[in-house]
N, C-alpha and C positions, 0 to 999 in steps of 0.2 A: 600475974611476973608485969614487971617494970621496964623486962626487956624483952616482949611482945613487938615484934611486929606488928604495925597498924593497919588497917589493911591498903594496897599496893594501888586501887584504886584512886581508894581516898586520896596519898599521897603523892597518885599521877595526877589531881586536879589541883594539889595545892601546887606543885612546881610550875602547872604551865598559865596561873595564873597572877600566880609571882615574877613568873619570866616576862610576862604579855602587860601587868600589872592592871589586867582586866580583867573582867568574871565568863564578859560578852567573846574575847577573843578566844579565853581559855572554851570556854562552851563554842568555837567554832573549831580550835582544830581538833577535842576528842568529840564531835558531833556526838553533841548532849546537847537537856539545855540551861543557859545558866543558871536556873532552878537549882540543879542538877545538883553543876557545880557549887552553885549557895553548898547546896545539902556535901557535898564531900565532905565541906571541911570548916561546917562545922562539927558535924563528926568529926574528923581526925584530932577537934582544936581537942574536943567530948575527948578526945582518949588519950592524947598526953594529955591532956590536963594543964593548958594554959593557952589563949590568945593566940592567934598564930600571924593577921591582915584585920587590919582598923583601917576604917576610912577619914579622910579628911583631904578634908575643904574637894571635896567629889572625885577624890583619887583614893586606889586600894593603896597601901602603904603597908610595907612587912613590919614586924614586931620585932624586939629585941631575939625573943628564942624562936620566930622565921627566920629570919636573919642567920641566927645560929646555928640550925642543918642544911642550909639553900643549894651550900654547896657542894657537898656530899650525897644530899642526893641528884643531883645535879649528873651527878658523876654516874652515879651507883643507876640512871637512864639509860644514859650513854654506854653505861659497861651489858647497860642487858638487851639494847637493841644491837652491838655486836655481839655477843651472843648469840640472838635471834638471825642476826642477817650471817653467819661464819654457818648457824646450822645449814641456812638456808642454802648457800651455796652446796653443803658436805649433800646437801640432797641432793642437787641438779647435780652432780657431780661422780656424783655413787651411779647416778642414773648415764651414766658413758664411759663406757666398756672400751677400755686399751689396746688391740687384738693381732700380737706379732705371729705377721703368718710371713711365710714365703713369696715371693714375688712372681713367682710361676703359678705360684696351687691358688692365690690370690688371682690373678688373669685372667689363669682358664674356666673355676670354679666355681668359686667361691664370688669375686663380684660381677657373674652376671646373676642371680642369686638373689643379694642383698636388696631387692627392694620386696622382696617374700617375708622379709624379717622386717621390716622398716611395719609391711599395712598389720602385720602381725603384732604389733611393741613397736608403733606408732610416738613409744614414750619414751624408748634407751637410743640415744643417742650410740653410733660405732666411731670409733679413730683406729682405721688398720695400719701400721704399721709394717707395711711390707719389706721385710729385708730379709737379710743372709744373714745377718749375725743373731745369734739364738743369746734371747734376753731375760735377763736376770730377773725372774719374779719375784727372790724374796726381797730385792734390792726399790719392788718397785717399776720398771722399765715400764711395763703390762698387767693386762691387768691377769689376761689366760695366752691364751697362745696355739697356732697350727702347728707342732709340728713333725717329722716327721725324724720317724726310725727305729728301732725294730720295738719298743717301748718298754730300757727303762728306766724312768724318770722320779731319783729318789725326791724326796719331800715334795712330789706334785699331787697332787690326784687327776689323773691320764683314763681316759675312755677314749677307741679304738672308730675313728670312723671307716677309715679305707685299706683293706688290705692287697699294695698291688703287685699286680700283672703284669708280664711284660709282652708287647708280640708287635712284630710290625701293623704298618698302618701307610694308607697312604694313600692320595686322592683317585674319587670313581676314575678319572681321565686316564691312570695309569691302566685299570683293568681291560684300554681297549688299543688300538692300534696293529702296528705287526706284530712288538715286543711286551704282550700283552701280558699282568702277573696273572701266572695261573699255575703255576709249579715254583716253590720257592730256586729252581734250577735259575731258574726265567729272572731273578734275582743282579744276573750275571749282564743284562743290559741297562740294570738302575742306575740312578745314583744312589749311595748307601749317607742320610743322614747319621749325624754322629751329636752325640750330646759328654761335653767334656765336664766331664761331673764325676766325684769321688765323695760314698757317704763316708764321715768321722771314724766306722766301724763295719767291720763286710765288704764285702766285693757286690758290686753289684752290675747285672749281666744288661752287654756290650754285644754289640754282632758279631765279635766273636765269638761269644758264647752261644747266643742264639744258634749261628749257622753251624756249630757245634751239635749241637741237639740234634738241628733240625736233617742233618747227616751229608747237609751241602758244602759240595768240592769246588775249587773251582771260581767261587770271589773269591775276590783280597777283603775279607774286615778288616781293612786299613782305610780303604780311599774314602775320597767322598769330605766333604765340608764338616766344622765340627761348632757349636752353637757352645756357651754355657750356661743357659735359660730353655730348660721345656718351653718357654712360649713359644722360641727360635724357630727350637727344631721344628714343632706344632704345626708354626705356621709358612716355613720353607713348604712343611708337607699337606699344608693347602690346597698349595703353590702350585701344587702339581710338579717343585723342583728337585724331588724322589723321594723315598721310603725312609719311614722313619722307627725306633721302636718307644710306640706307647706306654704308657704304666694308666689301670683303669683308672683313677682319679682324673687322669689331666684330658682324656679323652672320650670320654661315656656325655658327651654331650654332642661331640661331632660326630660319631655316629652313630646315635640316635634318629638325628636331624640330616644323615647322608654328606654329612662333608669331605668324613673320609670314609675308608669301609676299611677291615679288615682280609685281608687278602687270603688268609694262610691258618690254617686251621692253630699250629701248635702255637702256645704260650709256654711261657715259666715265671713256676712264679717267685716268686722272693721276699726273706721273710722283715722286708722293710711292711711302713703302712704308718697315714698319718692318723693322728694323736690330735684331743684335743686337752690340754692340762693346764690346770691352773692348779697356786700356792692352794695347799687343803687347808688354811684359813679361813678361805674366803671363798672355795667352789662353788658355797650351797648361798651365795649369793643372791639374793630373788634377779639380777641382771646376768650374771657373769651364767647363775641356773640355763634360764632362758633361751640365751641367747647356743648352751652349747646342746639343751632339749632342741633347737633351732636347726645345726647344724648339722646335730646324730640324726633328722628327723628327712631333710635334703638329702644326705649321704643316703641312707634306704631305699627314697625315691627316687637319685640319679643310679643309683644301681637294676631298678629294677624296673626303666622307663628303656633301660643298656641293655 
């Protein structure tokens, strides 16, 4: 057929030879022999039915036919290079997963474990966007997210990581001394640490609710400092500054390591949990699926060790 595309290797050899006006330099650029360049150009001339280059006074020059299509040929190869560059870039970007996550969960649970993910998946880079704002995954604010709530995530694929129970935690130092914590009534001698936070829907247990459930009277449920982040409440508890209401996901590591203790048996279940969510159309993308599977596995391991 007259409009059949000639061999791309032959076209590439001709473009390089024309650009350099030298078979030798074209061969060096394309990492082939000079004879190979000559053969490719002869094959292209035979295919097109016209000479493209001729030797004159010891130098290669373009014929009228060769010059006629050279500019378009160069543009074509430039566009091919650009297409390849974009595909490589897209491939690298696909291996970087942007994860939106609340700062407290990132600081107390996720970040300490990330080295294990890197060892298991060295080809996937993570960008953790630690923020209390809700990322618009449909708009591309992030590839996936770890969200806290009751599990109502329309248009998203959602898998539960943790169900959160609420219970008092404190430094082991508070189990000793004159006012050692042995019974919930002993809280009257200790500072209560409060999380100043309310979920978008429903109610979250606070000290008033826990004391009521424990049947404790004589303890002011409002006294004590207040914090806006779980991580700050727990840091104060770790320093022995008082007793905090911890949640499963935030204190499991500190309990396992003995940095915090659970002084009383009573815990309050909540309807809240941490969920891994992603747009349904991207949920099975290999890098997203790999990170989700790793999160689920880590959640199971941490609960088992706690």
